[in-house]
Residue frames as qw, qx, qy, qz and C-alpha x, y, z in Angstrom:
[[0.783, -0.396, -0.384, -0.287, 10.64, -30.68, -54.22],
 [0.716, -0.118, -0.460, 0.511, 13.61, -31.30, -51.95],
 [0.152, 0.221, -0.202, 0.942, 13.92, -27.61, -51.20],
 [0.508, -0.430, -0.198, -0.719, 10.23, -27.33, -50.45],
 [0.818, -0.334, -0.469, 0.015, 10.35, -30.36, -48.11],
 [0.531, 0.008, -0.410, 0.742, 13.24, -28.77, -46.21],
 [0.116, -0.330, 0.047, -0.936, 11.32, -25.62, -45.69],
 [0.700, -0.406, -0.325, -0.490, 8.26, -27.49, -44.39],
 [0.808, -0.216, -0.481, 0.263, 10.36, -29.52, -42.03],
 [0.422, 0.096, -0.340, 0.835, 12.32, -26.60, -40.61],
 [0.145, 0.094, 0.273, -0.946, 9.42, -24.28, -40.01],
 [0.034, -0.394, -0.898, -0.195, 5.98, -25.83, -39.86],
 [0.036, -0.782, -0.496, 0.375, 4.27, -22.74, -38.32],
 [0.435, 0.664, 0.284, 0.538, 3.99, -20.01, -40.96],
 [0.159, -0.956, -0.087, -0.232, 3.94, -17.13, -38.52],
 [0.647, -0.674, 0.270, 0.235, 7.33, -18.17, -37.06],
 [0.839, 0.327, 0.212, 0.379, 9.18, -18.59, -40.33],
 [0.356, 0.771, -0.050, 0.526, 10.55, -15.06, -40.32],
 [0.216, -0.729, 0.425, -0.492, 11.62, -14.92, -36.68],
 [0.800, -0.022, -0.592, 0.092, 13.41, -17.82, -35.07],
 [0.087, 0.349, -0.591, 0.722, 14.28, -16.03, -31.84],
 [0.387, -0.477, -0.776, 0.145, 12.57, -17.37, -28.69],
 [0.135, -0.590, -0.011, -0.796, 10.56, -14.76, -26.81],
 [0.351, -0.279, -0.742, 0.499, 9.91, -14.14, -23.14],
 [0.255, -0.705, -0.287, -0.596, 6.97, -12.22, -21.68],
 [0.330, -0.033, -0.616, 0.715, 7.83, -10.60, -18.36],
 [0.355, -0.745, -0.414, -0.384, 5.06, -9.62, -16.01],
 [0.307, 0.241, -0.483, 0.784, 5.98, -7.27, -13.11],
 [0.486, -0.748, -0.437, -0.112, 4.32, -6.89, -9.71],
 [0.219, 0.575, -0.313, 0.724, 5.43, -4.22, -7.26],
 [0.597, -0.495, -0.559, 0.293, 5.87, -4.33, -3.49],
 [0.048, 0.724, 0.000, 0.688, 5.23, -0.84, -2.12],
 [0.710, -0.567, -0.351, 0.225, 6.70, -1.09, 1.38],
 [0.113, 0.864, -0.225, 0.437, 8.36, 1.83, 3.18],
 [0.235, -0.560, 0.694, -0.386, 9.39, -0.19, 6.27],
 [0.667, -0.021, -0.741, -0.077, 9.69, -3.81, 7.41],
 [0.636, -0.619, 0.100, -0.450, 8.22, -4.91, 10.71],
 [0.587, 0.209, -0.711, 0.326, 10.62, -6.45, 13.19],
 [0.404, -0.363, -0.729, 0.417, 8.53, -5.99, 16.25],
 [0.002, -0.121, -0.199, 0.973, 7.43, -2.31, 16.25],
 [0.145, 0.549, 0.823, 0.022, 4.02, -2.98, 14.58],
 [0.012, -0.266, 0.048, 0.963, 3.86, 0.48, 13.06],
 [0.244, -0.163, -0.646, -0.704, 1.23, -0.45, 10.46],
 [0.395, -0.472, -0.787, -0.040, -1.16, -1.94, 13.02],
 [0.383, -0.636, -0.447, 0.498, -0.71, 0.88, 15.59],
 [0.325, 0.247, 0.192, 0.892, -0.35, 3.88, 13.32],
 [0.070, -0.723, -0.479, 0.493, -1.70, 7.13, 14.80],
 [0.399, 0.546, 0.397, 0.621, -2.60, 9.32, 11.86],
 [0.198, -0.950, -0.195, -0.143, -3.62, 12.23, 14.18],
 [0.623, -0.649, 0.182, 0.397, -0.15, 12.19, 15.75],
 [0.593, -0.103, 0.475, 0.642, 1.79, 11.94, 12.57],
 [0.246, 0.629, -0.036, -0.737, -0.44, 14.07, 10.34],
 [0.503, 0.394, -0.570, -0.517, -0.62, 11.46, 7.61],
 [0.954, -0.052, 0.109, -0.276, -1.77, 7.87, 7.07],
 [0.653, -0.388, 0.608, 0.230, 0.61, 4.96, 7.14],
 [0.702, 0.384, 0.537, 0.266, -0.10, 4.22, 3.47],
 [0.235, 0.959, 0.050, -0.149, 0.51, 7.84, 2.44],
 [0.074, -0.826, 0.520, 0.204, 4.29, 7.36, 2.33],
 [0.831, 0.060, 0.536, 0.134, 4.39, 4.10, 0.48],
 [0.128, -0.458, 0.514, 0.714, 6.72, 4.42, -2.55],
 [0.705, 0.530, 0.140, -0.449, 5.19, 4.46, -5.97],
 [0.870, 0.277, 0.302, 0.274, 6.24, 2.92, -9.24],
 [0.348, -0.482, 0.326, 0.735, 9.35, 4.19, -11.00],
 [0.436, 0.622, -0.174, -0.627, 9.43, 5.41, -14.61],
 [0.791, 0.420, -0.390, -0.212, 11.00, 2.39, -16.17],
 [0.831, -0.396, 0.389, 0.031, 12.95, -0.84, -15.50],
 [0.290, 0.675, -0.663, -0.145, 16.43, -1.91, -16.74],
 [0.961, -0.105, 0.219, -0.131, 16.86, -5.64, -17.39],
 [0.049, 0.674, -0.722, -0.148, 20.34, -7.18, -17.55],
 [0.980, 0.105, 0.007, -0.167, 20.43, -10.65, -19.25],
 [0.220, -0.668, 0.707, 0.076, 23.51, -12.62, -18.37],
 [0.855, 0.314, -0.315, -0.265, 24.35, -15.51, -20.70],
 [0.943, -0.288, 0.123, 0.115, 26.14, -18.80, -19.96],
 [0.759, 0.371, -0.033, 0.535, 29.18, -17.69, -22.03],
 [0.478, -0.414, -0.227, 0.741, 29.73, -14.74, -19.67],
 [0.086, 0.219, 0.276, 0.932, 28.42, -12.06, -22.01],
 [0.050, 0.572, 0.655, -0.491, 25.43, -9.87, -21.20],
 [0.060, 0.349, 0.390, 0.850, 23.04, -7.46, -22.80],
 [0.067, 0.325, 0.533, -0.778, 20.54, -4.95, -21.47],
 [0.068, -0.473, -0.652, -0.589, 17.00, -4.08, -22.41],
 [0.143, -0.022, 0.349, -0.926, 14.39, -1.74, -21.06],
 [0.163, -0.427, -0.881, -0.119, 10.88, -2.52, -19.84],
 [0.339, -0.573, -0.101, -0.740, 7.83, -0.57, -18.83],
 [0.252, -0.312, 0.684, -0.609, 6.78, -0.91, -15.21],
 [0.857, 0.039, 0.152, -0.491, 4.14, -3.46, -16.31],
 [0.693, -0.159, 0.662, 0.237, 6.80, -5.65, -17.98],
 [0.468, 0.666, -0.292, -0.503, 6.95, -6.52, -21.67],
 [0.950, 0.226, 0.212, 0.034, 7.92, -8.96, -24.39],
 [0.073, -0.805, 0.528, 0.262, 11.59, -9.43, -25.28],
 [0.851, 0.378, -0.365, -0.015, 13.74, -11.68, -27.51],
 [0.597, -0.632, 0.494, -0.016, 16.10, -14.00, -25.65],
 [0.232, 0.555, -0.774, -0.197, 18.91, -16.32, -26.71],
 [0.915, -0.006, -0.347, -0.205, 18.56, -20.01, -27.36],
 [0.523, 0.302, -0.686, 0.406, 20.10, -22.12, -24.59],
 [0.669, -0.639, -0.380, 0.019, 20.33, -22.49, -20.86],
 [0.653, -0.219, -0.236, 0.685, 22.33, -21.04, -17.96],
 [0.109, 0.571, 0.117, 0.805, 21.00, -17.51, -18.23],
 [0.284, -0.516, -0.592, 0.550, 20.21, -15.19, -15.34],
 [0.055, 0.725, 0.327, 0.604, 18.25, -11.88, -15.15],
 [0.305, -0.364, -0.421, 0.773, 18.71, -8.84, -13.00],
 [0.025, 0.714, 0.454, 0.532, 15.97, -6.14, -13.06],
 [0.320, -0.516, -0.373, 0.702, 16.06, -2.77, -11.35],
 [0.211, 0.925, 0.315, -0.010, 14.68, 0.71, -11.89],
 [0.644, 0.105, 0.080, 0.754, 17.17, 2.99, -13.60],
 [0.034, 0.797, 0.225, 0.560, 15.46, 6.37, -13.07],
 [0.634, -0.662, -0.225, 0.331, 17.66, 7.31, -10.14],
 [0.249, 0.893, -0.117, 0.356, 19.69, 10.47, -9.54],
 [0.271, -0.756, 0.492, -0.335, 21.37, 9.91, -6.16],
 [0.911, -0.189, 0.367, -0.015, 22.44, 6.32, -6.65],
 [0.236, 0.657, -0.677, -0.235, 25.73, 4.94, -8.08],
 [0.985, 0.051, 0.069, -0.152, 25.83, 1.39, -9.47],
 [0.017, 0.725, -0.687, -0.043, 29.11, -0.54, -9.23],
 [0.246, -0.239, 0.939, 0.029, 30.57, -4.03, -10.07],
 [0.742, 0.306, 0.159, -0.575, 27.70, -4.69, -12.46],
 [0.525, 0.454, -0.685, -0.220, 29.91, -7.06, -14.49],
 [0.227, 0.057, -0.931, 0.279, 30.11, -9.42, -11.51],
 [0.487, -0.502, -0.446, -0.559, 26.51, -10.17, -10.67],
 [0.673, -0.443, -0.532, 0.262, 27.29, -11.38, -7.14],
 [0.416, -0.301, -0.246, 0.822, 28.95, -8.03, -6.31],
 [0.022, 0.527, 0.389, 0.755, 26.54, -5.71, -8.13],
 [0.306, -0.563, -0.578, 0.505, 25.50, -3.06, -5.66],
 [0.063, 0.801, 0.271, 0.530, 24.05, 0.39, -5.30],
 [0.471, -0.320, -0.362, 0.738, 25.45, 3.26, -3.23],
 [0.037, 0.939, 0.322, -0.116, 24.20, 6.77, -2.51],
 [0.480, 0.663, -0.043, 0.573, 26.06, 9.79, -3.97],
 [0.543, -0.216, -0.373, 0.721, 28.49, 11.66, -1.71],
 [0.105, -0.859, -0.189, -0.465, 27.62, 14.92, 0.02],
 [0.540, -0.085, -0.458, 0.701, 29.51, 16.88, 2.64],
 [0.283, -0.870, -0.247, -0.319, 28.57, 19.45, 5.26],
 [0.205, 0.521, -0.485, 0.671, 30.64, 21.61, 7.59],
 [0.491, -0.435, 0.408, -0.635, 30.51, 20.90, 11.35],
 [0.928, -0.098, -0.228, -0.278, 28.90, 17.73, 12.70],
 [0.075, 0.609, -0.730, 0.299, 31.77, 17.05, 15.12],
 [0.628, -0.198, 0.616, -0.432, 29.76, 14.63, 17.18],
 [0.904, 0.341, 0.121, -0.229, 28.60, 12.54, 14.20],
 [0.617, 0.638, -0.451, 0.091, 32.12, 12.47, 12.66],
 [0.172, -0.556, 0.731, -0.358, 33.66, 11.49, 15.97],
 [0.705, -0.064, 0.605, -0.363, 31.32, 8.58, 16.40],
 [0.842, 0.426, 0.329, 0.025, 31.55, 7.48, 12.73],
 [0.240, -0.734, 0.368, 0.518, 35.16, 8.41, 11.77],
 [0.273, -0.197, 0.781, 0.526, 35.44, 6.27, 8.69],
 [0.404, 0.588, 0.694, -0.093, 31.92, 6.78, 7.30],
 [0.172, 0.164, 0.441, 0.865, 31.24, 8.58, 4.02],
 [0.259, 0.471, 0.429, -0.726, 28.51, 11.24, 4.15],
 [0.141, 0.198, 0.800, 0.549, 25.84, 10.88, 1.44],
 [0.473, -0.066, -0.151, -0.866, 22.56, 12.09, 0.09],
 [0.681, 0.088, 0.609, -0.397, 19.50, 9.96, 0.92],
 [0.197, -0.064, 0.850, 0.485, 19.34, 7.33, -1.87],
 [0.520, 0.079, -0.293, -0.799, 16.56, 7.35, -4.45],
 [0.828, -0.010, 0.404, -0.388, 13.85, 4.70, -4.29],
 [0.223, 0.448, -0.823, -0.270, 15.31, 1.45, -5.67],
 [0.889, 0.017, 0.284, -0.358, 13.58, -1.82, -6.58],
 [0.193, 0.506, -0.804, -0.247, 15.10, -5.01, -7.86],
 [0.922, -0.020, 0.282, -0.265, 14.40, -8.64, -8.78],
 [0.042, 0.596, -0.778, -0.196, 16.81, -11.39, -9.66],
 [0.960, 0.132, 0.050, -0.243, 16.33, -14.67, -11.49],
 [0.366, -0.598, 0.688, 0.185, 19.37, -16.92, -10.95],
 [0.304, -0.013, 0.897, 0.320, 18.32, -19.90, -13.14],
 [0.489, 0.372, -0.079, -0.785, 16.22, -18.54, -16.04],
 [0.862, 0.266, 0.390, -0.185, 14.19, -20.97, -18.20],
 [0.369, -0.236, 0.680, 0.587, 16.12, -22.60, -21.05],
 [0.525, 0.621, 0.096, -0.573, 14.94, -21.74, -24.54],
 [0.547, 0.078, 0.711, 0.434, 14.76, -23.42, -27.89],
 [0.025, -0.007, -0.446, -0.895, 13.82, -22.04, -31.26],
 [0.364, -0.380, -0.544, -0.653, 10.28, -20.78, -31.43],
 [0.381, -0.406, -0.735, 0.387, 9.78, -21.02, -27.66],
 [0.165, -0.559, -0.070, -0.810, 7.53, -18.46, -26.08],
 [0.509, -0.360, -0.705, 0.337, 7.41, -18.45, -22.27],
 [0.255, -0.807, -0.107, -0.521, 5.97, -16.17, -19.60],
 [0.564, -0.078, -0.560, 0.603, 7.64, -15.17, -16.32],
 [0.307, -0.860, -0.202, -0.354, 6.04, -13.18, -13.47],
 [0.565, 0.090, -0.427, 0.700, 8.41, -11.35, -11.15],
 [0.341, -0.881, -0.325, 0.044, 8.00, -9.18, -8.05],
 [0.364, 0.592, -0.198, 0.691, 10.02, -5.99, -7.81],
 [0.627, -0.625, -0.403, 0.231, 10.98, -5.62, -4.18],
 [0.049, -0.970, 0.114, -0.210, 12.30, -2.43, -2.42],
 [0.772, 0.060, -0.307, 0.553, 15.97, -2.08, -1.53],
 [0.135, 0.282, -0.210, 0.926, 15.44, 1.35, -0.03],
 [0.348, -0.625, -0.695, 0.066, 13.33, 2.12, 3.02],
 [0.025, -0.694, -0.053, -0.718, 12.14, 5.22, 4.84],
 [0.417, -0.322, -0.621, 0.581, 12.71, 6.50, 8.34],
 [0.175, -0.833, -0.289, -0.438, 10.24, 9.02, 9.70],
 [0.500, -0.060, -0.435, 0.746, 12.40, 11.17, 12.02],
 [0.272, -0.841, -0.333, -0.329, 10.58, 13.36, 14.47],
 [0.359, 0.075, -0.431, 0.824, 12.29, 15.97, 16.72],
 [0.323, -0.746, -0.547, -0.200, 9.59, 16.99, 19.27],
 [0.184, 0.433, -0.267, 0.841, 10.05, 20.38, 20.89],
 [0.362, -0.581, -0.644, 0.342, 9.18, 21.17, 24.50],
 [0.141, -0.881, -0.173, 0.418, 10.10, 24.83, 24.10],
 [0.224, -0.629, 0.339, 0.662, 11.45, 27.44, 21.69],
 [0.563, 0.353, 0.663, 0.345, 10.12, 26.20, 18.34],
 [0.255, 0.926, 0.270, -0.072, 9.10, 29.80, 17.45],
 [0.210, -0.809, 0.373, 0.402, 12.81, 30.73, 17.20],
 [0.634, -0.037, 0.682, 0.362, 13.48, 28.16, 14.39],
 [0.366, 0.640, -0.248, -0.628, 14.04, 29.42, 10.82],
 [0.722, 0.402, -0.508, -0.242, 15.52, 26.35, 9.18],
 [0.693, -0.433, 0.559, -0.143, 16.51, 22.80, 10.26],
 [0.718, 0.432, -0.522, -0.156, 18.53, 19.96, 8.88],
 [0.776, -0.466, 0.386, -0.176, 19.89, 16.70, 10.21],
 [0.389, 0.504, -0.766, -0.090, 22.22, 13.72, 9.83],
 [0.930, -0.215, 0.134, -0.267, 21.73, 10.03, 10.50],
 [0.159, 0.665, -0.730, -0.002, 24.96, 8.15, 11.20],
 [0.411, -0.248, 0.858, -0.185, 25.65, 4.45, 11.17],
 [0.795, 0.400, 0.250, -0.382, 23.51, 3.42, 8.19],
 [0.799, 0.093, 0.500, 0.320, 24.50, 1.06, 5.42],
 [0.065, -0.575, 0.351, 0.736, 26.63, 2.57, 2.71],
 [0.395, 0.282, -0.617, -0.620, 25.37, 0.27, -0.05],
 [0.772, 0.063, 0.496, -0.392, 23.05, -2.64, -0.85],
 [0.206, -0.174, 0.885, 0.380, 23.55, -5.73, -3.04],
 [0.537, 0.183, -0.242, -0.787, 21.04, -5.94, -5.91],
 [0.442, 0.067, -0.870, -0.208, 20.86, -9.70, -5.97],
 [0.488, -0.373, -0.779, 0.126, 19.50, -10.39, -2.49],
 [0.294, -0.834, -0.182, -0.430, 19.02, -7.02, -0.74],
 [0.750, -0.434, -0.238, 0.440, 21.79, -7.60, 1.76],
 [0.018, 0.993, -0.078, 0.092, 23.47, -4.42, 2.95],
 [0.615, 0.469, -0.447, 0.449, 27.24, -3.83, 3.06],
 [0.670, -0.431, -0.415, 0.438, 29.18, -3.84, 6.34],
 [0.322, 0.090, -0.054, 0.941, 30.39, -0.29, 5.75],
 [0.051, -0.745, -0.573, 0.338, 28.43, 2.53, 7.32],
 [0.239, 0.456, 0.265, 0.815, 27.53, 6.00, 6.03],
 [0.042, -0.438, -0.439, 0.784, 26.20, 9.29, 7.33],
 [0.183, 0.589, 0.659, 0.430, 23.01, 10.42, 5.59],
 [0.082, -0.233, -0.150, 0.957, 22.49, 14.20, 5.34],
 [0.012, 0.583, 0.744, 0.326, 19.02, 15.63, 4.89],
 [0.134, -0.267, 0.061, -0.952, 16.83, 18.70, 5.32],
 [0.042, -0.382, -0.832, 0.399, 13.94, 18.94, 7.85],
 [0.164, -0.584, -0.428, -0.670, 10.55, 20.51, 7.69],
 [0.035, -0.088, 0.534, -0.840, 9.34, 22.69, 10.53],
 [0.390, -0.427, -0.749, -0.324, 6.09, 21.36, 11.95],
 [0.442, -0.700, -0.057, -0.558, 3.75, 22.45, 14.76],
 [0.874, -0.483, -0.041, 0.024, 5.41, 19.85, 17.09],
 [0.541, -0.616, 0.416, 0.394, 8.99, 20.52, 16.01],
 [0.250, 0.608, -0.597, -0.459, 11.00, 19.27, 13.04],
 [0.846, 0.123, 0.499, -0.142, 10.47, 16.25, 10.81],
 [0.221, 0.565, -0.656, -0.449, 12.19, 14.45, 7.93],
 [0.943, 0.140, 0.261, -0.150, 11.39, 11.41, 5.88],
 [0.040, -0.723, 0.652, 0.226, 14.77, 9.94, 5.16],
 [0.947, 0.246, -0.136, -0.158, 15.41, 7.14, 2.75],
 [0.283, -0.637, 0.715, -0.047, 18.14, 4.60, 3.54],
 [0.595, 0.248, -0.745, -0.172, 19.39, 1.20, 2.57],
 [0.834, -0.477, -0.225, -0.161, 18.89, 0.25, 6.23],
 [0.559, -0.732, 0.390, 0.015, 21.41, -0.92, 8.77],
 [0.260, 0.648, -0.699, -0.155, 24.79, -2.37, 7.86],
 [0.087, 0.262, -0.960, 0.048, 25.37, -6.04, 7.31],
 [0.569, 0.159, 0.561, -0.579, 21.72, -6.98, 7.28],
 [0.825, -0.473, -0.026, -0.309, 20.41, -9.63, 7.32],
 [0.471, 0.358, -0.731, 0.340, 22.75, -11.19, 9.87],
 [0.563, -0.381, -0.704, 0.207, 22.77, -12.42, 13.42],
 [0.120, 0.161, -0.309, 0.929, 22.88, -8.92, 14.89],
 [0.539, -0.219, -0.001, -0.813, 19.13, -8.62, 15.14],
 [0.868, -0.220, -0.364, -0.254, 17.62, -11.04, 17.56],
 [0.542, 0.139, -0.620, 0.549, 20.57, -11.14, 19.92],
 [0.452, -0.648, -0.499, 0.356, 20.23, -10.32, 23.60],
 [0.043, 0.983, 0.118, 0.134, 20.07, -6.60, 24.28],
 [0.511, -0.762, 0.295, 0.266, 23.45, -6.61, 26.09],
 [0.705, -0.037, 0.519, 0.483, 25.12, -7.94, 22.93],
 [0.445, 0.764, 0.398, 0.244, 24.13, -5.03, 20.76],
 [0.292, -0.861, 0.045, 0.414, 26.74, -2.57, 21.93],
 [0.554, -0.173, 0.495, 0.647, 28.93, -3.11, 18.86],
 [0.264, 0.589, 0.529, 0.552, 26.61, -0.99, 16.66],
 [0.143, -0.439, -0.218, 0.860, 26.61, 2.81, 16.87],
 [0.144, 0.663, 0.568, 0.466, 23.75, 4.92, 15.49],
 [0.234, -0.386, -0.250, 0.856, 23.72, 8.65, 15.91],
 [0.167, 0.774, 0.557, 0.249, 21.25, 11.41, 15.12],
 [0.297, -0.154, -0.059, 0.940, 21.98, 15.13, 14.59],
 [0.114, 0.855, 0.497, 0.096, 19.74, 18.18, 14.47],
 [0.365, -0.110, 0.044, 0.924, 21.16, 21.49, 13.31],
 [0.060, 0.823, 0.560, -0.077, 18.97, 24.58, 13.60],
 [0.258, 0.240, 0.087, 0.932, 19.36, 28.00, 12.09],
 [0.077, -0.632, -0.609, 0.472, 17.52, 30.45, 14.36],
 [0.258, 0.855, 0.400, 0.204, 15.69, 33.48, 13.21],
 [0.215, -0.948, 0.122, 0.199, 18.30, 35.73, 14.80],
 [0.525, 0.730, -0.436, 0.020, 21.06, 34.12, 12.60],
 [0.339, -0.532, 0.748, -0.206, 22.56, 31.95, 15.32],
 [0.754, 0.113, -0.590, -0.267, 22.80, 28.21, 14.98],
 [0.531, -0.445, 0.622, -0.364, 22.42, 25.47, 17.49],
 [0.584, 0.253, -0.747, -0.189, 23.10, 21.75, 17.27],
 [0.745, -0.317, 0.419, -0.412, 21.69, 18.74, 19.09],
 [0.446, 0.367, -0.805, -0.134, 23.10, 15.20, 18.98],
 [0.791, -0.234, 0.299, -0.480, 21.64, 11.85, 20.12],
 [0.038, -0.246, 0.966, 0.066, 22.57, 8.22, 20.55],
 [0.728, 0.093, -0.016, -0.679, 19.70, 6.26, 18.92],
 [0.199, 0.253, -0.943, -0.086, 21.00, 2.71, 19.14],
 [0.287, 0.160, 0.840, -0.431, 18.06, 1.62, 21.25],
 [0.564, 0.507, 0.178, -0.627, 15.59, 2.87, 18.71],
 [0.462, 0.528, -0.577, -0.417, 17.35, 1.02, 15.89],
 [0.289, -0.256, 0.915, -0.121, 17.25, -2.45, 17.46],
 [0.483, 0.381, 0.779, -0.120, 13.89, -3.36, 15.95],
 [0.445, 0.826, 0.163, -0.305, 14.07, -1.06, 12.94],
 [0.548, -0.299, 0.524, 0.579, 16.79, -2.31, 10.58],
 [0.214, 0.226, 0.632, 0.710, 14.79, -1.39, 7.43],
 [0.200, -0.501, -0.310, -0.783, 12.69, 1.75, 7.92],
 [0.425, -0.503, -0.690, 0.299, 10.64, 2.91, 10.86],
 [0.153, -0.898, -0.158, -0.380, 10.04, 5.83, 13.15],
 [0.574, -0.015, -0.401, 0.713, 12.73, 7.57, 15.12],
 [0.257, -0.863, -0.294, -0.320, 11.49, 10.03, 17.81],
 [0.431, 0.061, -0.400, 0.806, 13.48, 12.52, 19.80],
 [0.310, -0.809, -0.461, -0.191, 11.51, 14.28, 22.56],
 [0.517, -0.753, -0.179, 0.366, 12.23, 17.23, 24.84],
 [0.532, 0.304, 0.134, 0.778, 14.11, 19.49, 22.43],
 [0.194, -0.889, -0.313, 0.274, 14.44, 22.98, 23.91],
 [0.435, 0.422, 0.039, 0.795, 15.77, 26.33, 22.62],
 [0.324, -0.624, -0.449, 0.552, 15.93, 28.74, 25.52],
 [0.186, 0.943, 0.278, 0.007, 14.93, 32.42, 24.98],
 [0.306, -0.825, 0.279, 0.384, 18.39, 33.74, 25.76],
 [0.471, -0.143, 0.697, 0.521, 19.69, 31.82, 22.69],
 [0.356, 0.515, 0.709, 0.324, 16.78, 32.39, 20.39],
 [0.035, 0.937, 0.272, -0.216, 16.23, 36.09, 21.00],
 [0.540, 0.701, -0.027, 0.466, 18.11, 38.78, 19.05],
 [0.595, -0.571, -0.134, 0.549, 21.08, 40.48, 20.61],
 [0.055, -0.762, 0.100, 0.638, 21.27, 44.10, 19.26],
 [0.676, 0.692, -0.047, -0.250, 21.16, 42.81, 15.71],
 [0.133, 0.675, -0.723, -0.065, 24.65, 41.29, 15.83],
 [0.967, 0.037, -0.149, -0.204, 24.76, 37.59, 14.81],
 [0.186, -0.624, 0.755, -0.082, 27.24, 35.27, 16.51],
 [0.491, -0.123, 0.860, -0.058, 28.07, 31.64, 16.00],
 [0.701, 0.528, -0.013, -0.480, 26.83, 31.69, 12.44],
 [0.694, -0.104, 0.659, 0.272, 27.67, 28.53, 10.43],
 [0.194, -0.093, 0.650, 0.729, 27.80, 28.04, 6.71],
 [0.201, 0.674, 0.711, -0.009, 24.01, 28.61, 6.44],
 [0.784, 0.327, 0.356, -0.389, 22.33, 29.59, 4.23],
 [0.214, 0.550, -0.710, -0.383, 24.96, 28.27, 1.88],
 [0.924, 0.090, -0.203, -0.312, 24.18, 24.91, 0.19],
 [0.791, -0.372, 0.470, 0.122, 25.79, 21.70, 1.19],
 [0.136, 0.593, -0.673, -0.421, 28.67, 20.55, -1.02],
 [0.911, 0.185, 0.296, -0.221, 27.43, 17.71, -3.32],
 [0.304, -0.518, 0.692, 0.401, 30.28, 15.77, -4.68],
 [0.589, 0.377, -0.493, -0.517, 30.37, 14.25, -8.12],
 [0.968, -0.093, 0.108, -0.206, 29.42, 10.53, -8.31],
 [0.174, 0.609, -0.774, 0.005, 32.40, 8.23, -7.87],
 [0.821, -0.053, -0.556, -0.120, 32.63, 4.49, -7.56],
 [0.559, -0.672, 0.334, -0.353, 32.78, 3.36, -4.01],
 [0.291, 0.423, -0.853, 0.095, 35.50, 1.03, -3.00],
 [0.775, -0.289, -0.518, -0.218, 34.26, -2.38, -1.63]]
């Protein structure tokens, strides 16, 4: 009788007698933004005829799955995996827990300092390319990288406390940490001479912090390939955005923005085997586009004397058509 009374007191609900772990149901919503508006009004003024696609066409989709890191009050942590809709998980009894969620289906992103939640960050993988003297001169300490994969994250600093048999629900929004720049090189003349094109974007953030989406102060050079279009060359380049954002840099008077340097490169392999390179200062275009946007270069020209063949002998040939050197992933120093 005493034993039976103890069982009834300890577990009055029959369906819970075999599982004393509290459970949490996570619901996930997704924010599919490819750029943030800081005064350019791209969404409202989008010209689909000019760009050849609708504004919504380049919104990022859902990833394949989500990684959830559960940090406990005693300093330990464990990981679990969720579908993109969320799911039901077992959690520990007690308080003082925090959750970090991010998609783990990335190839060109390195995660570092994941043990320290406040320093957890993502960086793009390294990549190198011959040449680019202008970009390297203006960004001498910057690491060159691949464009990062699409990355989403959500952070819960003070998770609900749990007792035995608790079952709670929590709805979270997965927000983008990577944004897209539509880069247009518009030709005035000589596009018919172009065989291949590639570019580089210098001055962009090297990494992003997963907790709040702030970017690191260190800059990088993003290397990418371009498509040849009827108007010139184009690339959709993913980036963490500008360094040290958010901060007081955006919103200052125009004369105070000279401390930031942003550079754009276009390298073209001509049909005759020669290569030509163009470089631009794009600081003015970046002032209202810290997280995605449209960068436009007009007036590109390739004169006939450069683009036409010269007795079949190729000069000034670079490392094309060799591939860029893609370095193995390494942890980036803070």
